[in-house]
Every structure is written in structure tokens, then in C-alpha cells.
N, C-alpha and C positions, 0 to 999 in steps of 0.2 A: 416302296409305298405306291400303290396303284390307284390313281383316281378313276381308273376305268370302272371300278365297281362302286355317284352323285353327282348340279349346279350348280351349286350352281349356284352355277349358278347358282348353277345353279340350281332349287326345289321347284316343282311344278306348282306349288301352292303360293298364295300371297304371303308376304313376310309375316312372321309371327309377332305378336304383340311384345314378346319378350325381347325383341330386337329393336323396338321402336322407341322414339323419344317419349311419347305419351301413350302407354299401353291401353288406357281406358278408352281413348278415342279410336284406336284400332279395333277394339272389341265392339264398339258401337257400330262402326262402319262395316264390320264383317258379319253383323247379325243378319240372319235369314228368317228367324222365327221357326225354323225346323229343329225340333229337339228329339233326336232319336238315339238309342243306345249305339255305342260304337260297334261296328261289325267286325267279325273275325277276319284276319287276313287269309284268303284262300285263293290259290292259283289254279286255273282250270287243269284238268287231268292231261290234256293234250300238250301242255307245256313241259319241255324237258328241263328238269330242275338243275341239271349240270351246266347247260349252256344257254338256256332261255329259248331254244329253238322250238318249233311246233312240229309235233308228230301228226302229219296230215292223215294218217290211217285212222286216227281217232275222231276225225271230223267228217261230216258229209261232204260229198263232192257237189259244190255249189258256188255261185258267184260270191256269196258272203265269205265262204272259206277262203277263196282265192284272194279276196281283199284283206282278210285277216293275216294270211301268210305273207302277203306283200308288205303289210304294215310291220310285221315282225322283222322281216328282212331289212326294211328301211331303218328300224331302230338299231339293229345289230350290225348292219353293213352299210351305214349311211353313205359312205364315200362312193359306193358302187351304184347307188340308186338315185340319190339327190345331191351328191357331192362332186368333188373334182374329177372322179373317175367314171361318172355316169356316161353310158354310151351316147345317149341323146344329150348333146351339149345344152339344149334349152332346159334341161332338167337339173342343171348344176346349180342348185340353190345354196348349198352349204359352201362356205368359203375356206374351210380347212378340212383336214382328214380325220377329225374326231368323229365319233359316232354318238348317237343318243345314249347308247349304253356306256359311254365314257363317264357319264354321271348317273344315269338311271340303270343300275346294274342289271345285266342280263335282260335287257329290253324292258326294264321296269317291273320285273317279277320278284324282286327281293325286298322283303320288309326292312324298314329302317334305312333304305338307300334311295329315297325319293321315287318309290314305286308307283305304278299306275293302277293298281287294284282299286276299284271303286271310283276312279278319277272322273269318269263320265258324269256321275251324279253330283259332283261338287262344282260343276260349272253350269251356267254362267255364275261368276263370282266377282265381288269387288276386289280390285287389285290396287295395292298401295302405290305402286310405281307410277301408275297413270291416274290414280284417284277416280277410276271409272269401273263400271261393271263390264267385265270382259268375257269372251267366250273361250272355250278350250282351244279353238283354232287360233285365236289371238295369242293365247299363252304359248302355243307351239311356235308361232312365228316370232314371238319375243326371244325364244331360245335360238331360232334360226339366225337372227341378226346380231345376237350377242354371243352366246356360247359357241355357236358355229361360225361366227364372223362372216355371215353371208347375207342372203336376201330372203324375203318372204316367199313361202310356197303358196301359190294361188289356192284360195279356199275351195274352188270348184274343180281342182285338179284331181287326177287319179291317185296321186301320191298322198295328198291331204286326206282324201276319203279313205284311203287304205289305213293311214295312221289312226283315224277316228274309228274305223271298224275294229282295229286291233285293240284300242283302248276300251271300246264297247265290249269286246270279247273278254277282256280282263276284268270288266266291271260287272259281269253277270251275277245276279243274285244280291247285289248290294243296293239297298234302298236309296232313292234319290235324296240327297241332302245329308246322308249319314257319313260320319267319319269312320275310318278304318284303323284298327289297331296296327301300328307299324307304318302308317303313312308318313311321308315327309322325312325329317331327320330328327334324331333325339336332341332335346334341348341341352345346352351346356351353360355353365356359369361364366362369370366374368373374372378376369385376372385383377389383382389389386395393384397392378403396375401396367405400364405400356408394353405391348409386344415388342420384341427385340429382333430385328432382322439379322444381326450379327450372331446371336445365339441360334437363330433359325437356320443359318447356313451350316452350323455344326450339326444340328439335327438332320438336315437334309443330306449332308455328306455321309453321315453314319447310318441313316435309316431309310433313305429314299433313292439315292443316286444309283444304287445297284440295279434298280428297275427303270427309273425314269431318266437315267443318264447324268453324267457329271455336269453337263450344260443344260439339263432339263429338256433334252431333245426327244426323250422317249425311245422305245424300241419298236421297230416295224415288225409286223406279222409277216412271216415268209409265205403264208397262205392267204394273203390279203385279197387275191383275185376272187376268192369265194368266202371271204370272212371279213372281220374287222381289219382296218388298215394297220392299227397299232396293237401289239400285245400289251404294251404299257404306253399310255399316251403322253405327249409332251406337256410339260407344266408351264412353259413359257416359250417365247419365240413366235415366229410368224404363223406356225401351224397350231397354236394354242388358242384358248378363249380370249376374247378382247376385254377391254376395261369396263364394258357395260354388263358383263356377265355377273351372275350372283356369286360365283366363286371368286370374283375379284374383291368382294367385300370380306373383311377379316373374320367376322363372327360366323358368317355362313361357311366360309372355307374351314375354319377351325372346327365347327360342328361336324362337318363331313369327315375331316381327317381324324378327329378324336374317336368317332364311331367306327371307322373302317380301316385305319392304317396302323402298321403295315397290313397289306391285304391278307386276310385269313388269320391274322394274329394282332388284333387292334390293341397295341400296348403303349402307344404314345400317351404321355400325360397331358393334362389340360395346358400346362405351360408350354410343353413342346409343340403341341398342336397350334397354339397361337403364334409361337415364335417362327415355326417353319412356314406358316402361311404368310406371315409378315415378310419373310425372306422371298418366298416364291412370287409374291405379288409386288415386289419392288424390282423384279427382273423385267427386261423388255418384252412387250407384247403388243398386238394391234390395239389401236386407239378407237374407242367408240365415241363419235361426236355428239355434242349437245347433251351431255349427262346432267347439266344444270337444270334441264327440264324434267328430269326424273323426280318423282315424289313432290308434286306441286303443293300438297298440303304438308307444310313443314312439321306439323304435330305428329305425323306418322312416318316421318323420314327415319330410316334406320340409323342407329347410333354410329354405325361403321361406314356411312356414306362419306367418301372423301372429297366430295364436291359440294360447295355451298349453293345457295344460302342456307342458314340454320336459324332455328327458333330458340337459340340459346347463346351462351357467352363463350362457348368452347371453340378452339381454333381447328383448322383443317387437320393438323398433325394429330391432335388428340382424337378426332373423329376417326382417323385412319388407323391408329395404333392403340387407342385406349390410353388410360383406363376408362371404363364406361359407367361404373355404378353411380357416380355422382351426376351423370347426365340425365338419368331417368326421372321423369316427372310423374308423380302419382296423383 
């Protein structure tokens, strides 16, 4: 089971109303007044569909192209450019060896896996976690300090500008404010019981450990000097995402796993997806401080947020593992 091919996190989008305590409030806060038909998912011809790399021969020789190519490399080889293995130590913003592609498959070019097609036109946007309107740069830096367990990339840096150029390139032809078919993650339903970490361990041992390791340590890429650090990323431990990442929340994790795992043959059931995520996220990982400050408007706090306070009568354990249907306020 390869999480190399979603957040998250965690998703680059604000949390869906289906995941929140009061969906009607989420809908009101997300409103932009822009009502456009959903655009088709289309990746530029210069993108290699097999690995997400860019064929420079199909693009003009220009500073813009150079920025786009650098942005693509940052997404797919994060550790080499803004991570622990960056030659310039001042550029080591990511705190682990994951890549952006660990969640956003092939550099955000795959539909249904938190892709970046059209992303430039969906920001600025209201974000539930901060209850503020945020920029795309803000959202990227949210991933940097949470999923990447690192620090923020300066907005005026060459690296941030390259990531923005790359997302601009992937967004060509998509109207500002339009949704794109295949953006984010497919929605999933709730279980009628709590997710069970013990059952999840069985699922992990049978369906995930061959790729991600018996101890969740992942498998390193032997060609990491010119590629992604991991062939299959770690799912827990010091080199994985921290507790502030979207993937640390049960429903977000289960949605990703249900849609994508095992890689290339997504056959896990809804129950298996919930249970294995419950197991994975009860294993040791870096701690993100001050999570109690996330989602200050309790009405839009995700059901699966395991840190209070809450605008309901349910305890932390139920918020972490479910069941969730009785929590939703209509």
C-alpha cells in the first residue's frame, strides 16, 4: 500500500463540508459567488504521464520554463531541493525525506489524488483550519510545517516562485474559480462503528507491510540522488508526517487509502481503510504543537479532529475513531 501516490494531509483544498460538524456553515464560509461548470481534468502535453516529469523539448527555452521545471523537481524530489539533502543548507525547509508527490501523486498530475490541475484559480480561499482567507503560498507552507514536518519556505524565494510557476503551468486553461473534475479526493461514507486499530494491524500486515515495511519505515529509492528519496514512503516514525498533517485525521486518511490502496489495485474496503488508518495513526510520529488552535470556529471543526475543544457532547476518543454519523449537525 503506497501512500506515495495523497495529505493529507494531507488535500490542498480546505476541508470538505462532509467532514465537518456543521456542513451548512462550511458551505456559507466557502462561498465565492463564482458559479462555473466544472472543468475537465487535463494535464499539459509536456508532462510525462508515467512519472510526472516534464519533457523540456516540448516547452520554449525561457526563464518561465526553467521555473516550471524546477517546481516539478521540487515536487518530485523534494529532499534534494528543499529537504534534508539540499546542497545549500539554508534551503533545507522540509524536515523529513517525504516528497510532495508522497501525497500529490506524480507531482499533482493524477486525478483523484489531490492533484494541482486548476489549483491556481482556486486561491485565495477560506480555510477552515485557520478560519481565514489564505493564499496558495500559505497553503503550501501549511504542508511544509505539517506533512513535511519542517519550516516555511519564504514566499519571495526562488523555490516558492518555482512551485507557483509549476502550479500555474498545470492550471492553464482552467477558469478562475472553477472546480475541476477529479480535484481533491473522492468522498467516502462513515462506518456505523468506531475504527479499530487492532483490526487495522491485521490489514496492514496483510496488505501494506510488503511495501511500507513491517515497522512502517518505508523503502528507500536506490536512485534517490536523482529522484524521490523513497520508493514507498514511511507511514510512521521520525521521517513521516507529524500529528498536524491532514493524513493524521482518520477520515482524510481513510478517503485516501480507499481511493488508492494498494497502489494500482485499490481493493481495500471502507472498513479496512478506516481500520488501517486507525492503526497507522496510533503509531509513533513527530508531534505538531498547539493543535488546539486549529479550527477556531468549532462549527466547522472536522469530525475526526482528536484535539478539543468541541461544540458537541462527544469525547476525544469518538472524535478520533468514530462513529461519526450522530455528530453531524444539519
